[in-house]
N, C-alpha and C positions, 0 to 999 in steps of 0.2 A: 341815676342820673342820664337823665335822655342827653346823648352828645353827638355829634359831629351831623353827617347828611348823605341820604341815600337814595339811588333813584332803581326804581321798584318799575315792572311793566303790570300791568290791567286786563287782566281776562276778558271773555267774551262772556263771561259768568259776573262782571265788575268785579271778582276778586284780588285783590294785591295781596303779597306779604311782605306785613312788617320785619324789618330787620332783628336778626337776630338777637343783638347785640340789646334793640330796646324791649323785645319780649325780656331778657334776660333781666332788665330793670324792672318791669311787669311781675315779675316774682313769681312766676307759675301763675298768672290768675290765667283764669279761663276766656278772660274777654277782657275791652279795650272803651272808656268812654273814649265817642269822639261827638265832636258838634259844631256847626257850623260859626269860624270866627265872626268875632264883634265888628274888628273891623276891619280887616283884610280880607282879600279873596282865597282863604283859604280853610283847612280842615283845621280843627284844634284836636289834640288826642291828651291822652294822662291815665292813670291809671286810678285805682279808688284813694291813694294819697291823693291827690292833688284835690278830688270831689270831696271828699271827708274837710278839706281845708275851707275851697269854699265855702261847703255850708255851715261852718264855724265860722266863719267869716261874714256869713249874710246874718248870722245869731245876734251879733254885735250890732248891725242896724236895727234902729226901732220894729217891730213890728208892721208898723201902722205907715210907716215908710214908703213912699212911692215908689223911689230908688231902690227900697230892698226887693222890691215886688220884680221890676223890671230887670232887674242881675238872676233875679232866682229864674224868673221865666226864660229869658235870653237863655242864659248858659247851664241851666238844671232840666225845663222844661223843653229847649229842643238839645240836650243829650241824647246819647242812643248807645246803649250796649251792644261792641260791635262780637263775637261770639269767635275766637280761633278753632280753626279747622284742625284736622290732625298734620298740615302743612306749616302753619302758621299765618297761613291767608285768614284776610277777616273779607265782608262784599262790604263798598260803599255803594249804599243807597242812592237811586236816583238825584233826592235833595242836598246831598252831600257831592256829589260828581258833579252837578251844577252848579254848585256856590263855589267851587273851586276850577273850575270851566276844566278838569280833568278827563281824559278820553283813553289813550293808550298807556300815561306812563307818570308815575307821580313820585313828588319827590320829598323824602319824608327831611326835616328839616330837626333837628334834638336842641332845645328851650332850656334846657336842667329839667324841670320839674314838668315840662308837657312836651311838646314833639306839635309839627304843625303839619301838614302832608298838601302839598301845592303842584300845580301843573309846573314843571319844568320851565320852561318859557316865560311863566308869569314871573316864577321865584328869580329867577336869572333877568329880568326884568328890575325888580323891585331892592336885589340885593345891591350893588352899589347907592340910592338910597339911606340902604341901613346901616349900610358901611360906613356912610359921613354923618348920620346922625349918631352912632355911634363913636367914632370918634371924639364929637361935641360934647359927649357923655361921658368921657372918661372921667371925668372929674368927682363924678356918682359912686363911683367906687373907692369905697374907705379901705384902706389896708388894718387889720386887726394888728391888735398886740401880740407879737412870737409867748403861748405857753412856753412857760420854761419847760424840757423836758427832764428827764432821768438824771441825778447828777453824774457828768460825763458824757452826756448823748447830746450834748447844745451846741 
């Protein structure tokens, strides 16, 4: 699970270090998937598991449904694999840098099944708005019943 947030420098070759804890979540994969966010000024990132879940979910939409083409075209069509170098860095191409307004610093924000890469000041500017929305959305979180554990460990 991608957790927490980290700030990283972007070098002159447009390389940025993926946080070590994020690389660990990727389970030794040689690359990560990146695509421009559909609704925010940032880059989305994930491993193979989320890309497989997107594909499976899109498969549930009728083959000729325009929304399927739109989702697939935007997520799958815009996604690219960024290979890790020996130092755990990836290159952010010009389009991704431009999408997020990233120049010399990048903020990685874990979202559980995926992460986002923001220009730090842009993330700070929306953080209060996201907190307010999260507060208003608390009722969407449902407590699940506890599963009984082994006898004597309840």
